[in-house]
C-alpha angles and dihedrals in degrees: 000000000000118000117235114246123211117197116221136189111216120191111211130192108255096230094053101034098105092046093050094045091048089053091050095046096036100242146018087260090062091052094047092049092048093050092048093046092050091053100040110019123255111291112152096210090052092049092053092044098046100036125058095239130108123252088249093055092048091050093047092050095045091046092049094048096044096045092049 
């Protein structure tokens, strides 16, 4: 059974945006990967190459964010 998804727009205070997003996604790595993916498209090899995170970290973050 597929879960229903509801898109939301959340306005964040500029000075606390990174802290709030890190709390939502579990780490700064999650936020960096999300930002890069939104700009470039999600290609694992590019994420590992462009960001300063290991392949293991990228896979864990993507798996966590995709599986909900």
